[in-house]
N, C-alpha and C positions, 0 to 999 in steps of 0.2 A: 786809186780811188777805193779799192776794196777795203783798205784798212780804216777808212773813215765813213764808209757807206752806211753802216747801221745807224750811227748818230745823225748823219745828214738826212737820212730818210725819216727818222723819228721827228727831227725838228721841222722838216718840210711838211710832214703830215700834220703837225700841230699848228701850222700856219704862222709860226713865229719867225721873224727875220733873223738871220745869222750871217756871218761872213765866211767866205771861203777864199783862202790864199793859195794860189797854184804856181808852181815853178813852170815858167814858159820857155826859158832859155838859160843855158849855162855856158861858162867858159872856164878854161884852166881846171884847177883841182876842185871843182864844185862837188860838194858832198853827196847830193841827191839828184836824180835825173829829172828832166822835164816830165810834167804830168803829176809829180808828187804834190800832195795837198795837205793843208792844215785848216781846221775849222775853229772858229771862235763862236761859241753858242750863245743863245739868248740869256743863259744863266751865267755867262762869263767864263765857262769852262773851255779848255783848249784840247783839241783832238788832232793827232797827226803831227807832221813836222815838214818843214821846207828846207832845213839845213842841218839837221842832226843836232841842233841846239845853239848854233852860232848866232843867229839873228832872230830867233823866235820871239824874244822880248819886244823888239822893234816892230815885227810883223803883227804881234798881238795888239799893240797900241793902234797901229794903222787900221787893223781890222775892226776895232771898236769904232773908230772914226767913220769908216766906210759904212758900217751897219747903221749908224746914226744919220749920215748924209744921203746914203743911197747912190753916191757917185763913185764909180769904180776907179781904181788907181793902179798904174803900172809903176813899180818901184824897183830900182836897181840897188843891189847890195854887193859891195866889193871890198877893196883893201886900202886904197891910199888917197884917192882924190876926193877931198871933202865936198867939193862942188858936185861931183858926179855920183858919189856913192853915199848911201844913207848910213850904213853901219858896216864895219869890217867883218870879213870872214876869216877866221883863224887859219883856215886851210889855204888861203891865198887865192881862192877862186872868185868868180863873179856870177851872180844869178839875177835874173829878172823874175819878179814875183808879181802876179796880177791878183789884186784883191777886189772882191765884188760882194755885194749883198745878195743873199739868196732867200727867196720866199716863193710861194706858189704863183704869185702874180708875175714875178720877174723871171721865173723858170718853170712855166707850166708843163714843159715836156719832161721834167725830171723823173716823174713816176715811171714813165716808159724807159728812161735810161737806167734807172735803178733795177727795174725788172730784168732788163737785158744783161746787166752786170751780174746779177744773182744767177741767171740761167746760163751764163757763159756764152751769150750770143754777141756777135761783134757789133759794136756801135761806136761812133765817133762824135765827140762834142766839139764844135768849132765856135770859138769866141773871138770877137774883134777886141784885141787888147791894146791897140794903139792906132791913132789917126794922125797922119803927118799933114797938119794944116787945119783949117776950120772944119767943124763937124756939125753943121746946121741940121743934118738929117739924124743926128743922134745915133751914129753907128757904134760908138764905143760901148762895149758891154753886150751888144746884140749877139745872138747865137743861132747856130743851125745844128740840128741833131741829124746825123747821117747814118743810115743803115745801108746794107748792100743794095737794097732795092727801093728805099724810100728816103725822104728827107722832110723834116718838120721844123717849124720856126723860120726865121728869115734874118739875113744880115743887112737888108735894106733895099734890095732890088732883085727881080727875077733873074736877070742876067748874071749878077754876082752869085746868087744862090746856086745857079746851074753850074757855073765854073768851079765854085768851091766844092760842091757835092761830087763832081767828077774827080777832082784831085784828092779829096778826102777819102774817097773809096779806094784810090790807089794806096794811100797810107794804111787804110783799114785792112786791105788784103795782105799787106806785109807786116801788120802788127806794129806799125811805126808811129809813135807820137812825134810831132814836129811843128814847124812854123811855116806859114805860107804868106806871100805878099801879093796884093792886087791893087789895081786902080779902083776908083770909087764905083765903077760900073762893071767890075769883073775882068778888066783887061790884065793879062798876065805880064805885060811889059812895063806896067806902072807899079809903084810901090807905096801908094798913099795909105793903104790899110795893112796892118799887121794882124794876122789871124793865128791863134794858137789852136792846134788840133790835138786833142787828147783822145787817144784810141784806147778803147776798152775791149779787149779780146779775151778769148778763152785762155787759161794758163797753158804754157808750153808743156809738152808731154815728155816724160821719161819712161822709156820702155826697157824693162829689166827682164832679160831672158835667162831662165835657169832657176828653178825653185830650190835654192840652196840657202845656207845660213847667211852668206854674203848678200843675197837678194833681200832678206828681211831688213838688214841695216841700210841697204841702199834705198829701199822704199821709205824708211824713216827719214833719212837725210834728204832724199829727193822731195818729200812732202814739205819738210822744213824750209827748203829753198824755193818753194812755190811751184813745183812741178805737179802736174796731174800724172800720178805714177800707176803704171800697169805692170804687173808681174805675169809672165807667160811661160808655160812649160808644157811639153807634150804629155806629161804623165799626170792624169787626173788625181791620183792618190796624193801627190805632192803639191799640186797647184790648187790650194784651198785658201779661202779667206781666213780660216782659223790660224793658218801658219803665217799669213801676211796681213795682219789686221790693219796696218797703217798704209797699205796700198789702196788706191781708189778702186782698182779693178784687179781681179785675179782671173786669168784666162787659161783654160786647158786646151791647147791646140799646138800643132807643129809650128815652131817659131817662124820659119820662113814663110809659111802659108799665112799666118796671122799678120805678119808685117806687110806682105803683098796685098792682103785684103784691105788693111787699114790705109795703105798708100793709094790704092785704086779708089777708095771711098773718099779721099781727100782729107783724111784725119791725121796725117803726119805732114810736117812742113819743115822749113829751114830752121825752126826753133827746136825741133825734136832731138833729144839725145837718146842714144841706144847703148845699153851696157850688156854685153854678152858674157854671162858667167857660167855657161853650160859645161865647159871642159870636155865636150864630146864632139868629135868631127862630124858625126852624122847629123847633129843639130846645128853646130855653129858655122860650118862651112857653107851650107845652103843659105843660112840666115845672113851671114856676112856678104855673100854674093849679092843678095837682095839689097842689103843696107848700103853697101858702098856705091851702088848705082843710083841711090836716091840723094837729093840735095838736103841732107840732114846736118844739124849743127855739130854733132859729135857721134863717132862710132868707136867704141872701145871694147876690147876683148880680154878676158882674164886668162892667165896661163903662164907656165914657165917659159924660159928662153927656148927650150927644146920644143915645147908645144907651139910656140910662136913660129919657129922656123918650119915646122911641119905644116902649120896652118897656112903660111905664105905659099908653100909649095902646092898645096891642094887648091888654093885660090887661083894661083897662076894657071893650074891645069884646067880650071873652069873658064879661063879667058879673061880674068880680071887683070888689067894692065898695071904698070908700075905707078902711073899717075893716080889711079884709084887706090892702090895699096898704100900710097903715101898718106891717105886720109885716115888710115886705121891706127888708133891708139892701142898698141899692143907691144908688150904686156901693159895692161891698163893701169892708170894711176901715176902719181908723182912719187919720187923716191923720198918717202918720209920715214922709212924703216918700219912700216906698219906690220903688225903681227896679228892682231885680233880682227874679227869681222868689222867691228866698229872703227878701228883705226884704218882698215883698208877702205871702208866706205868714205872716210874723210879724205884719203889720198885720191880716190876716184873723183869725188866732188871737187877737190882742189884743182885737179886737172881740167875738169869741165869748166870751172870758173876761169882758170888761166887761159884756156882755149877761147872762151867767149870774149875776154878782154885783152887778148894778146899779151898776157902776162908771162914772165919768164919762169916763175916758180922759185926764183932765188930769194935769199934773205934780203929784206929791205935795208938792213944795216950795211950790206955790201954794195948797194946801188946808190946812184945820185940822180938828181932831177926829180920830175913830178912823180908823186906816188900814184895818183889816179890817172888812168888813160881817159881820153874823151869818151863821153857816154855814147854807147851804141844802143841799138834797139833791142829790147827784150820785154814781151807782154807780161812776164812774171813779175818784173819790176813795175810794169805799168799797172795801173789799177790800184 
């Protein structure tokens, strides 16, 4: 949502109806994950994408029809069955796209949602995208906006709203966009209603330890990939915003103490990646001892083979077992033959991406089968 939020907010504030098309489910080699949106504005302009270009033309036409009629539509786009699919995806995937008209009357809670997205506060938007059977209560297109401690709007009944809010908070806590199914009155054993849950959470964090040249390029590429980047070093003379202008934060503190403080405050989670570039055992061993005990997405450490072996020995001496050591990406990065700080940052970013998607790092020309793995959850892609 972040990539279309500015235009959406402008049009909503102007009170002019426009259409939003949102990917609510994907199968096979679908190009973009659930939660991705495209807008068609009152002036006919298009913002965002639902497929990277494959079906945007068909979605654009449908969006104009929905803006005119006000009736939401769930459309499937796939590859072969003309009766089931509206338009083919060249990637071979299948996507369900929900198209709805947006204006202040249809979505009065949007101002609050937009404010939460801008401030990085967690919020989930739940929309009824399909009804299996008659819909006399007009549930299709109704929405519930869920925060950790409040819920506004309604899907049609108090019991349904309570059940959905509880489950949506579970998705919200994990930063996961998804689909839920319920009976008309909130029973979880029935599936008459299909609800899309779009979770808008703060961007995942990249913690870069060591105020070195490699840290500057990691801050640049981490920001580009959608991470909230922090550079931390114990030496105040080196840990300055002037040296790392593209980092969101620059902190002068002992690395292990900073990570422990952030973890205790709940500011790191299973989406957080840690890149240790310090090259100094007095910094990196206590830091890695902390990091490997946390449920982080990725922990990598820079250094030579000799440094790596010495680091493993020191970590074993602290009581870190082999299971935890197996989580350590060291020496950090993929084998790209990188030489410069920029090339090294690309190799580290490539390893982070491969780790996230369970990629092999091999050349695609040497592989067969699907190019894209099934979409997993990542709040940087969300929004």
